[in-house]
FIKELO-883764 format. One line per 3 residues: their letters; for each residue x, y, z of C-alpha. Coordinates in nm, 4 decimals, padded with zeros to 6 digits, always signed. Each point is the difference from the previous one (the first is absolute). Layout:
REM residues N
A> X,Y,Z  ...
This chain:
REM residues 298
MSR> -04.1377,-01.4305,-02.1050  -00.2084,+00.0974,+00.3302  +00.0294,+00.2961,+00.2395
SLV> +00.1637,-00.0998,+00.2422  +00.2642,-00.1560,-00.2813  +00.0627,+00.3386,-00.1737
LAL> +00.0353,+00.1578,+00.3763  +00.3031,-00.2478,+00.0704  +00.1847,+00.0690,-00.3260
TAV> -00.0566,+00.3385,+00.1357  +00.1522,-00.0930,+00.3017  +00.2782,-00.1731,-00.2000
ALV> +00.1142,+00.2316,-00.2612  -00.0286,+00.2637,+00.3246  +00.2442,-00.2131,+00.1964
TSV> +00.2923,-00.1007,-00.2435  +00.0409,+00.3992,-00.0646  +00.0171,+00.0965,+00.3802
TQA> +00.1779,-00.3094,+00.0684  +00.2999,+00.0374,-00.2919  -00.0333,+00.4053,+00.1002
QLP> +00.0802,-00.0827,+00.4065  +00.1697,-00.2348,+00.0402  +00.3777,+00.1246,+00.0531
GLR> +00.3746,-00.1307,-00.1263  +00.1179,-00.2763,+00.2371  +00.3581,+00.1551,-00.0042
RKL> +00.1325,+00.2885,+00.1388  +00.3570,+00.1030,+00.1178  +00.0613,+00.1052,+00.3385
KDA> +00.1663,+00.3675,+00.0577  +00.1517,+00.2145,+00.2383  -00.1075,+00.2860,-00.0742
GRQ> +00.1776,+00.3807,+00.1278  -00.0887,+00.1915,+00.2630  -00.0440,+00.3809,-00.0462
AVS> +00.1738,+00.2582,+00.1904  -00.1910,+00.1278,+00.3724  -00.0506,+00.2932,-00.1446
GQP> -00.1852,-00.1554,-00.2758  +00.0950,+00.2952,-00.3087  +00.2476,-00.1775,-00.2917
QQR> +00.3294,+00.1880,-00.0135  +00.1293,+00.1006,-00.3466  +00.3503,-00.1591,-00.0732
GAP> +00.2969,+00.2600,-00.0533  -00.1056,+00.1577,+00.3816  -00.0104,-00.0858,+00.3270
PKF> -00.2499,+00.0012,+00.1884  -00.0580,+00.3068,+00.2379  +00.1509,-00.1091,+00.4030
DNT> -00.3127,+00.0852,+00.2603  -00.0552,-00.1290,+00.3607  -00.1238,-00.3600,-00.1790
ILE> +00.2325,-00.0275,-00.2674  +00.3305,+00.0196,+00.1237  +00.3838,+00.0235,-00.2354
LNP> +00.1339,-00.2508,+00.0468  +00.3632,+00.1125,+00.1358  +00.2738,-00.2280,+00.1729
QVV> -00.1490,+00.0681,+00.3326  -00.2963,-00.0939,-00.0768  +00.0357,-00.2906,-00.2136
ARL> +00.1921,-00.0845,+00.3131  -00.3382,+00.0068,+00.2009  -00.2201,-00.1802,-00.2657
IAG> +00.2196,-00.3272,+00.0018  +00.0215,+00.0545,+00.3745  -00.3557,-00.0058,+00.0091
LEA> +00.0306,-00.2972,-00.2988  +00.1847,-00.1953,+00.2236  -00.3106,+00.0145,+00.3108
RSR> -00.1982,-00.0710,-00.2828  +00.1108,-00.3108,-00.0950  +00.0390,-00.1850,+00.3357
TAG> -00.4237,+00.0665,-00.0078  -00.1077,-00.3687,-00.0191  -00.3014,-00.1502,-00.1318
TGG> -00.1897,-00.3103,+00.0141  +00.1779,-00.2709,+00.0245  +00.2705,+00.2398,+00.2211
QTA> +00.2237,+00.0479,-00.3583  +00.1200,+00.3899,-00.0237  -00.0451,+00.1947,-00.3117
GDL> +00.3266,+00.0160,-00.0487  +00.0295,-00.3782,+00.0167  -00.3303,-00.0407,-00.2422
RRR> +00.2140,+00.3033,-00.2356  +00.3127,-00.2690,-00.0001  -00.2315,-00.3330,-00.1244
AAA> -00.1446,+00.2322,-00.2492  +00.3413,+00.1001,-00.1194  +00.0936,-00.3382,-00.0364
ASD> -00.2794,-00.1724,-00.1529  -00.0430,+00.2932,-00.3172  +00.4092,-00.0744,+00.0178
EAA> -00.0317,-00.3834,-00.0439  -00.2872,+00.1257,-00.2826  +00.1548,+00.2408,-00.2179
TIN> +00.3345,-00.2273,+00.0544  -00.2303,-00.2791,-00.1319  -00.1328,+00.2314,-00.2830
NQH> +00.3293,+00.1489,-00.1451  +00.1406,-00.3444,-00.0223  -00.3131,-00.0820,-00.2201
SDD> -00.0896,+00.3466,-00.1493  +00.0268,-00.1860,-00.3793  -00.2224,-00.2510,+00.1513
RER> -00.2816,+00.1765,+00.1363  -00.0519,+00.2065,-00.3512  -00.0209,-00.3159,-00.2087
WVN> -00.2257,-00.1429,+00.2271  -00.2190,+00.2734,+00.0220  -00.0048,+00.0420,-00.3452
ANG> -00.0932,-00.3921,-00.0239  -00.2363,+00.0975,+00.2216  -00.1967,+00.2634,-00.1349
EAE> -00.0520,-00.1278,-00.3778  -00.1176,-00.3794,+00.2060  -00.2611,+00.2460,+00.2023
NCV> -00.1272,+00.1898,-00.3148  -00.0090,-00.3463,-00.0824  -00.2049,-00.1299,+00.2527
SEQ> -00.2328,+00.3297,-00.0335  -00.0944,-00.0523,-00.3977  -00.0883,-00.3918,+00.0944
LNN> -00.1645,+00.0838,+00.2785  -00.2237,+00.3260,-00.1818  -00.0657,-00.3216,-00.2738
VEQ> -00.1736,-00.2299,+00.3153  -00.1731,+00.3156,+00.0762  -00.2024,-00.0277,-00.3118
QHA> -00.0519,-00.3492,-00.0285  -00.1351,+00.0003,+00.3466  -00.2208,+00.3298,-00.1348
QQM> -00.1272,-00.1589,-00.2505  -00.1120,-00.3152,+00.1859  -00.1594,+00.1651,+00.2126
QQR> -00.1842,+00.1282,-00.2582  -00.0845,-00.3250,-00.1576  -00.1353,-00.1430,+00.3635
FAG> -00.1652,+00.2417,+00.0649  -00.1919,+00.0568,-00.3730  -00.0668,-00.4293,+00.0967
MTG> -00.1800,+00.1025,+00.2984  -00.3150,+00.1623,-00.1827  -00.3514,-00.1969,-00.0537
VNT> -00.1021,-00.2162,+00.3161  +00.0963,+00.0632,+00.3503  +00.1391,-00.3016,+00.1396
PEK> +00.1042,-00.0136,+00.3787  +00.4198,-00.0200,-00.1547  -00.1210,+00.3578,-00.2029
TKF> -00.1127,+00.1293,+00.2979  +00.2484,-00.1112,+00.2971  +00.3155,+00.1121,-00.2327
MQD> -00.1718,+00.3342,-00.0339  -00.1082,+00.0422,+00.3406  +00.3951,-00.0778,+00.0424
YTA> +00.1092,+00.2427,-00.1896  -00.2549,+00.3033,+00.0228  +00.1556,-00.0867,+00.3441
AAQ> +00.3463,+00.0324,-00.0649  -00.0404,+00.3155,-00.2268  -00.2011,+00.1997,+00.2627
EAQ> +00.3045,-00.1023,+00.2117  +00.3070,+00.2051,-00.2302  -00.2688,+00.2164,+00.0079
QAA> -00.0255,+00.1219,+00.3307  +00.3786,-00.0954,+00.0661  +00.0851,+00.2452,-00.2491
ATN> -00.1997,+00.2783,+00.1129  +00.1802,-00.0065,+00.2892  +00.3487,-00.0689,-00.0852
DTA> +00.0053,-00.3216,+00.1647  +00.3046,-00.1890,-00.2746  +00.0203,-00.3201,+00.2274
GLR> -00.4004,-00.0379,-00.0231  -00.0281,+00.0782,-00.4301  +00.2621,-00.2509,+00.0123
RAQ> -00.1874,-00.2285,+00.2112  -00.3003,+00.0631,-00.2469  +00.1939,-00.0563,-00.2872
VKL> +00.1857,-00.3411,+00.0510  -00.3833,-00.0859,+00.0569  -00.1181,+00.0812,-00.2881
NRL> +00.2390,-00.1116,-00.1604  -00.0703,-00.3613,+00.1698  -00.3510,-00.0107,-00.1088
MGI> +00.1178,+00.1010,-00.3707  +00.2154,-00.3415,+00.0042  +00.3487,+00.3192,-00.0444
DAH> +00.2796,-00.0994,+00.2206  +00.2683,+00.2556,+00.0252  +00.2220,-00.1259,+00.1841
ADT> +00.0456,-00.2279,-00.2800  -00.0169,+00.2403,-00.2656  +00.3223,+00.1302,+00.1480
VKA> +00.2086,-00.2366,+00.0329  -00.0576,-00.1512,-00.3913  +00.1016,+00.3315,-00.1366
RAT> +00.3045,+00.0884,+00.2586  +00.1012,-00.3780,-00.1462  -00.0614,+00.0693,-00.3696
CHV> +00.1859,+00.3366,+00.0351  +00.2911,-00.1729,+00.1491  -00.0283,+00.2483,+00.2860
PPV> +00.4082,-00.0086,+00.1663  +00.0381,-00.0935,+00.3738  +00.1248,+00.2183,+00.2344
PAW> +00.3857,-00.1027,+00.0643  +00.1037,-00.0654,+00.3359  +00.2271,+00.3441,+00.0060
MRR> -00.2375,+00.1929,-00.0692  -00.2232,-00.1266,+00.2277  +00.2406,+00.0471,+00.2792
ADS> +00.1067,+00.3896,-00.0728  -00.3913,+00.0422,-00.0508  -00.0900,-00.1528,+00.3133
LAA> +00.3521,+00.1712,+00.2007  -00.1281,+00.4419,-00.1558  -00.3473,-00.1273,+00.1046
LGD> +00.1797,-00.1286,+00.3569  +00.2201,+00.3827,+00.0226  -00.3463,+00.2109,-00.0467
TLA> -00.1483,-00.2046,+00.2165  +00.2581,+00.0802,+00.2410  +00.0751,+00.3192,-00.0459
VRA> -00.4033,+00.1002,+00.0474  +00.0325,-00.1218,+00.3506  +00.3219,+00.1677,+00.0437
RGV> -00.1438,+00.3050,-00.0640  -00.3337,-00.1018,+00.2415  +00.2411,-00.0391,+00.2857
EGA> +00.1834,+00.3212,-00.1041  -00.3148,+00.1750,+00.0259  -00.0373,-00.1711,+00.3517
GNT> +00.2741,+00.1616,+00.0987  +00.0605,+00.3721,-00.1910  -00.1049,+00.1051,+00.3411
AAA> +00.2857,-00.0856,+00.1684  +00.2168,+00.0375,-00.2715  -00.0896,+00.3750,-00.0383
RAA> +00.0452,+00.0260,+00.3951  +00.3852,-00.0973,-00.1335  +00.0256,+00.2036,-00.2456
EMT> -00.1006,+00.3263,+00.2073  -00.2682,+00.0363,-00.1871  -00.4297,+00.0599,-00.0750
PEQ> -00.0929,-00.3497,-00.1246  -00.0725,+00.2052,-00.2929  +00.3630,+00.1289,-00.1260
FAM> +00.1549,-00.3305,+00.0644  -00.2905,-00.1644,-00.2538  +00.0352,+00.2510,-00.2747
AAE> +00.4549,-00.0272,+00.1038  -00.0067,-00.3948,-00.0887  -00.2407,+00.0183,-00.2720
RAE> +00.2581,+00.2155,-00.1618  +00.2961,-00.1814,+00.1152  -00.1732,-00.3197,-00.1024
AFV> +00.0080,+00.1907,-00.3393  +00.2969,+00.1000,-00.0295  +00.1265,-00.3737,+00.0148
VLH> -00.2922,-00.1249,-00.2286  +00.1775,+00.2443,-00.2183  +00.3150,-00.1902,+00.0268
RPG> -00.0467,-00.3140,-00.0714  +00.1179,-00.1634,-00.3594  -00.2178,+00.0983,-00.2741
NVG> -00.1903,+00.2625,+00.1537  -00.1014,+00.2800,-00.2342  -00.1720,+00.2729,+00.2474
GGY> -00.2779,+00.0703,+00.2172  -00.1952,+00.2793,+00.1180  +00.2272,+00.1174,+00.2899
VFS> +00.2837,+00.3121,-00.0831  +00.2548,+00.0270,+00.3063  +00.1939,+00.2789,+00.0139
DTE> +00.3494,+00.0109,+00.0328  +00.0893,+00.0163,+00.3334  -00.2228,-00.3610,+00.0310
DQA> +00.1356,-00.1148,-00.3085  +00.3337,+00.0344,+00.1506  -00.1053,-00.1326,+00.3843
LTA> -00.2089,-00.2777,-00.1541  +00.3120,-00.1137,-00.2103  +00.1727,+00.0142,+00.3031
RLP> -00.1969,-00.2736,+00.2051  -00.1897,-00.1692,-00.2934  +00.1706,-00.3671,+00.1450
DLK> -00.1812,+00.0894,+00.3277  -00.3084,+00.0868,-00.1679  -00.0003,-00.3328,-00.2277
KYF> -00.0114,-00.1812,+00.3963  -00.3487,+00.1709,+00.0012  -00.1286,-00.0081,-00.2914
G> +00.1370,-00.3146,-00.1759
């Protein structure tokens, strides 16, 4: 076996291991992360915070001023002329419709999730078997390239080595897209059709299609999340005017709004608790104005 062939085989082994290690999973599940308090300090459960010039106790007077600030903020217009209030109302409507659909099909979703999970496990096994077959075919092909060099062998090795080096460079710089392009080139040279392999595996394993109602519910939920994020962005731009309307400093308003929102979330159906603790005075004042607060926090 020539030295160039040995080097190429070494590159093949390296690229295979690097590619498997670097390619991330394609599935991601987006979540709305909880925000920390302005103080940045976690509070102990069971004891209210120490009130100061930043953390105001949400008594009836402070809550009334906060609502005035929230109302001013809700009128702030963003791109397209939509106010934060408009965006939150649209977000709530989309989320509520998604929840209604999911409640109507709760058993159906559970059955689909179970069936889909079994099918996806089957697909993984099928693709693993196919990968092993491809690896054996690759070894056989390289083993058959010993002996007299031909123009075809030389071109193949040049193209393969170039693609292998491209993959190594992409992996070294965490260029996932470049790594995928290089892998496509390597597969093409070896006659591997990853897409066809996947289609065949999914057909063999009878992966269930996503029902129309589930696509609708998931689409609405995603829309609700997107609109809520846009509303937060518009509200952020209106915080200065909101603090002025609430007769608070921007820091006081931000903390009061954050704690009030946490209180609203705490009283949503199915919520089991959160990281904020409220004094008895706050609990009474916020409970009394809970319907008003829900207009701004959903």
